[in-house]
C-alpha positions in Angstrom: -24.8 30.1 -8.1 -23.3 33.3 -6.6 -25.4 32.9 -3.5 -24.0 29.5 -2.9 -20.5 30.7 -3.6 -20.8 33.4 -1.0 -22.2 31.0 1.6 -19.3 28.7 1.2 -16.7 31.4 1.5 -18.3 32.6 4.7 -18.5 29.0 6.1 -14.7 28.5 5.7 -12.9 29.8 8.7 -9.8 31.9 8.2 -7.5 29.5 10.1 -4.9 32.3 10.6 -7.1 33.4 13.5 -6.2 30.1 15.2 -2.4 30.5 14.9 -2.1 27.4 12.9 1.4 26.2 11.9 1.5 26.9 8.2 3.5 24.4 6.2 2.6 25.9 2.9 1.3 29.2 1.6 0.3 30.1 -2.0 0.4 33.9 -2.3 -1.3 35.6 -5.3 -0.2 32.6 -7.4 -0.8 32.3 -11.1 0.2 28.9 -12.7 0.5 27.8 -16.2 3.1 27.6 -19.0 5.3 29.9 -21.0 7.1 33.1 -20.2 6.4 36.8 -19.9 6.1 37.3 -23.7 3.9 34.3 -24.4 2.2 32.4 -21.6 -0.9 30.4 -20.9 -2.4 31.0 -17.5 -4.4 28.0 -16.3 -5.2 29.0 -12.7 -4.9 32.5 -11.3 -5.1 34.6 -8.1 -4.7 31.7 -5.8 -4.4 32.5 -2.1 -4.4 29.3 -0.1 -2.6 27.9 2.9 -2.1 24.5 4.3 -1.3 23.6 7.9 0.8 20.8 9.3 -1.3 17.7 9.9 -3.9 18.4 7.1 -5.1 16.1 4.4 -6.2 18.3 1.4 -7.9 17.0 -1.7 -7.5 18.9 -4.9 -10.6 18.3 -7.0 -11.6 19.5 -10.5 -12.4 18.4 -14.1 -9.7 16.9 -16.3 -7.5 19.5 -18.0 -8.3 22.2 -15.5 -4.9 22.5 -13.8 -4.7 20.0 -11.0 -1.3 18.5 -12.1 0.0 21.9 -13.1 -0.7 23.3 -9.6 0.9 20.3 -7.9 4.0 20.6 -10.1 4.2 24.3 -9.3 4.0 23.7 -5.6 6.7 21.0 -6.0 9.0 23.4 -7.8 8.9 21.5 -11.1 7.2 24.5 -12.8 7.9 28.2 -12.1 5.0 30.3 -11.0 3.9 32.8 -13.7 3.1 35.2 -10.9 3.1 35.1 -7.1 4.9 32.9 -4.6 5.0 29.5 -3.1 6.2 29.7 0.5 7.2 26.6 2.6 7.6 27.1 6.3 8.2 30.8 5.6 10.8 30.3 2.9 10.3 31.3 -0.8 10.4 28.1 -2.8 12.2 29.8 -5.7 15.1 30.7 -3.4 15.7 27.1 -2.2 18.2 24.7 -3.8 17.1 21.4 -5.2 18.7 19.7 -2.1 16.8 22.0 0.3 13.5 21.5 -1.6 13.9 17.7 -1.5 14.0 17.8 2.3 10.7 19.7 2.3 8.5 18.3 -0.5 8.1 14.9 -2.0 6.0 14.3 -5.2 4.4 11.4 -7.0 3.1 12.3 -10.5 1.0 10.3 -13.0 3.7 9.5 -15.5 6.8 7.5 -14.6 10.0 6.7 -16.4 11.7 4.1 -14.3 14.2 1.4 -15.1 12.2 -1.8 -15.2 15.1 -3.8 -13.9 15.4 -1.8 -10.7 14.3 -3.6 -7.6 11.4 -2.3 -5.4 13.6 -1.8 -2.4 16.2 0.2 -4.4 13.5 2.5 -5.8 12.1 3.2 -2.3 15.7 3.8 -1.0 16.1 6.5 -3.6 13.9 8.6 -1.4 16.8 8.9 1.0 19.3 10.4 -1.5 19.2 13.9 0.1 20.0 12.3 3.5 22.8 10.0 2.3 26.5 10.5 2.4 28.6 12.0 -0.5 29.0 8.5 -1.9 25.3 7.7 -1.6 25.7 5.4 1.4 22.6 4.6 3.5 23.2 4.3 7.2 21.3 2.0 9.6 18.7 4.6 10.4 18.1 5.1 6.6 17.5 1.4 6.2 15.0 1.4 9.0 13.1 4.3 7.4 13.0 2.5 4.0 11.8 -0.7 5.7 9.0 1.1 7.5 8.0 3.0 4.4 7.5 -0.4 2.6 5.7 -1.8 5.6 3.3 1.1 5.9 2.4 0.9 2.2 2.1 -2.9 2.3 4.7 -3.6 -0.3 7.2 -5.4 1.9 6.5 -8.7 0.2 7.5 -7.0 -3.1 10.9 -5.7 -1.9 13.0 -8.1 -4.1 10.7 -7.8 -7.2 11.8 -5.8 -10.2 9.7 -2.8 -11.3 8.9 -4.5 -14.6 7.3 -7.4 -12.7 4.7 -5.5 -10.6 1.3 -4.1 -11.5 0.5 -0.4 -12.0 -1.3 -0.3 -8.7 1.7 -1.9 -6.9 4.0 0.7 -8.6 1.8 3.5 -7.2 2.4 2.1 -3.7 6.1 1.8 -4.3 6.3 5.5 -5.4 4.3 6.6 -2.3 6.7 4.5 -0.2 9.6 6.4 -1.8 7.9 9.6 -0.7 7.6 8.2 2.9 11.3 7.3 2.8 12.1 10.8 1.7 10.5 11.9 5.0 9.4 15.4 4.0 6.8 17.5 5.9 4.9 18.1 2.6 3.8 15.3 0.3 2.1 15.9 -3.1 0.3 13.1 -4.8 -1.2 13.3 -8.2 -4.1 10.8 -8.4 -2.6 8.4 -5.9 -5.6 6.0 -5.9 -6.1 6.0 -9.7 -4.9 2.4 -10.3 -6.0 0.9 -7.0 -9.0 -1.4 -6.5 -11.7 -0.4 -4.0 -10.1 -2.1 -0.9 -6.7 -0.7 -1.7 -8.1 2.7 -2.5 -9.5 3.0 1.0 -6.4 1.6 2.6 -4.4 4.3 0.8 -6.7 7.0 2.0 -6.4 5.5 5.5 -2.6 5.6 5.2 -2.7 9.3 4.2 -4.9 10.1 7.2 -2.6 8.3 9.6 0.4 10.2 8.2 -1.2 13.6 8.7 -2.5 12.7 12.2 0.5 10.8 13.7 3.4 12.4 11.9 1.9 15.9 11.3 2.5 15.6 7.5 0.8 17.9 5.1 -0.6 15.8 2.2 -2.2 17.4 -0.9 -3.6 14.9 -3.3 -5.6 15.3 -6.5 -8.6 13.0 -7.0 -11.7 12.5 -9.2 -13.3 10.3 -6.6 -15.5 12.7 -4.6 -17.3 10.1 -2.5 -13.9 9.0 -1.2 -12.8 12.6 -0.6 -15.9 13.5 1.3 -15.6 12.2 4.8 -11.8 11.7 4.6 -10.1 14.9 3.5 -9.9 17.8 6.0 -10.1 20.4 3.2 -11.1 20.4 -0.4 -9.4 22.7 -3.0 -12.1 22.8 -5.7 -11.1 24.2 -9.1 -13.8 26.7 -10.1 -13.6 29.3 -12.9 -9.8 29.2 -13.2 -9.3 29.7 -9.5 -9.7 27.6 -6.4 -12.5 27.5 -3.9 -11.4 26.2 -0.5 -14.0 24.5 1.8 -14.5 21.7 4.2 -15.9 18.9 1.9 -19.1 18.4 3.9 -19.9 22.2 3.5 -19.8 21.9 -0.3 -22.4 19.2 0.0 -24.6 20.9 2.6 -24.7 24.2 0.7 -25.7 22.4 -2.5 -22.6 23.6 -4.4 -21.8 20.2 -5.8 -25.3 19.9 -7.3 -25.0 23.4 -8.8 -21.7 22.5 -10.3 -23.3 19.6 -12.3 -26.5 21.5 -13.1 -25.9 21.3 -16.9 -25.3 17.5 -16.9 -27.3 14.4 -16.2 -25.4 13.8 -12.9 -26.7 14.5 -9.4 -25.1 14.0 -6.0 -27.1 12.0 -3.5 -26.7 13.8 -0.2 -27.8 10.8 1.9 -25.9 8.0 0.1 -22.8 10.1 -0.6 -22.6 9.1 -4.3 -22.9 10.5 -7.7 -25.5 9.0 -10.0 -27.4 9.6 -13.2 -30.4 11.7 -12.8 -32.9 9.0 -13.6 -36.6 10.0 -13.9 -38.5 6.7 -13.6 -42.2 6.6 -14.6 -43.0 3.2 -13.3 -43.3 2.4 -9.6 -43.5 -0.7 -7.3 -44.1 -1.2 -3.6 -41.1 -2.9 -1.9 -41.3 -4.2 1.6 -38.8 -6.0 3.9 -35.3 -5.7 5.2 -34.0 -2.2 4.7 -30.7 -3.2 3.1 -32.4 -5.8 0.8 -35.0 -3.2 -0.2 -32.3 -0.7 -1.0 -30.4 -3.0 -3.4 -33.5 -4.4 -5.0 -34.6 -0.8 -5.9 -31.2 0.0 -7.1 -31.4 -2.9 -9.5 -34.9 -2.0 -10.7 -33.8 1.6 -11.4 -31.9 0.3 -14.4 -35.3 -0.6 -15.9 -36.7 2.8 -15.1 -38.6 1.4 -12.1 -38.5 3.1 -8.7 -40.0 2.3 -5.3 -43.1 4.1 -4.1 -44.9 2.3 -1.3 -48.1 4.3 -2.0 -48.9 2.1 -5.0 -50.8 -1.0 -4.5 -49.1 -3.3 -7.0 -46.8 -4.8 -8.0 -45.9 -5.5 -4.4 -42.5 -7.0 -3.7 -41.6 -8.6 -0.3 -37.9 -9.3 0.1 -36.5 -11.4 3.0 -34.0 -14.0 4.0 -35.3 -17.5 4.3 -33.0 -20.5 5.1 -30.0 -18.2 4.5 -31.2 -17.4 1.0 -32.7 -14.2 -0.3 -36.3 -14.6 -1.4 -38.5 -12.2 -3.4 -42.3 -12.7 -3.2 -44.3 -10.6 -5.8 -48.0 -10.0 -5.6 -49.4 -8.8 -8.9 -52.8 -9.1 -10.6 -54.2 -11.2 -7.8 -51.4 -13.7 -8.2 -48.2 -14.5 -6.2 -44.8 -15.3 -7.6 -41.7 -16.5 -5.9 -38.1 -15.6 -7.1 -34.8 -16.7 -5.7 -32.6 -14.5 -7.8 -32.6 -10.9 -9.1 -31.8 -12.4 -12.5 -35.3 -13.8 -12.7 -37.1 -11.0 -10.8 -36.0 -8.0 -12.8 -37.2 -9.1 -16.3 -40.4 -10.4 -14.8 -41.3 -7.0 -13.2 -40.2 -5.2 -16.4 -42.4 -7.5 -18.5 -45.4 -6.9 -16.1 -45.2 -3.2 -16.9 -44.7 -3.7 -20.6 -47.7 -5.9 -20.8 -49.8 -3.3 -19.0 -48.6 -0.5 -21.3 -49.4 -2.6 -24.4 -52.8 -3.7 -23.3 
């Protein structure tokens, strides 16, 4: 464990050597709840920095401080110790108006008037730029329109908040952040209510914002396969502090496997996915198209059956014939033909059960 930890620390470059433009610095930061007399420290001794144009994923188990840290960075909670510095200014010395021009935030709980229209909620992101009477000028309207366009909610602009889904509301709130037009955006579980396609579209939107507009986006997530390959940096909560690394380095050093060493979960380095650590004791030979073989084996694993092409039987050949997938099974000197996995899987399982009971 400690060897891996040291390797990761060495692999992460100190970006100060490259004269990066620091949008955010966390200096000897302790976060939690309470006051000097009675307090509960959740994360301590945090020394991290974020440059302009970086997408940073904050990752860790439930209840370990992800939301608390984001709220502290956003100024909603006071640090127990240390400092949050934004573009060189101490966060605690900024007014609410000044802070609203630097940081926007989307949390996980929302108390919003259900009768409010989508376009009006997004427009609230411009309040710190509006006149004394709250008037939005033509430029403000353009920014609000573009924020809805970028988050693909333009078709919902006249809908009331009570009429849209949780996933759509998440997009609306992120659009409000974009309308606020801050250099730093904090998102607490932004993809939690989105389906697979919309999840990746949201990640793509975040990447475009950091690349094209030089935003700094810090988002919390449980979805490590999505984080790996998309986030520039990972802030990984570890033993009440935070480990900073490039996501791929956490994979290559084996740290993610070590983190789950006391559970039945493993991280597949090749497939970029977490899965149960299954230990099959029954094996089949599977031949054919690589993609079809992969998904056939994945289905068989649920029955404790894995692929090992060193065995002689059962032997499964999978191919496409007349635009249909076909499985041919050779077992006990007989051949069987299957046109669906629904029929194939119980047959293979039954073959092994019969052999075990004979």
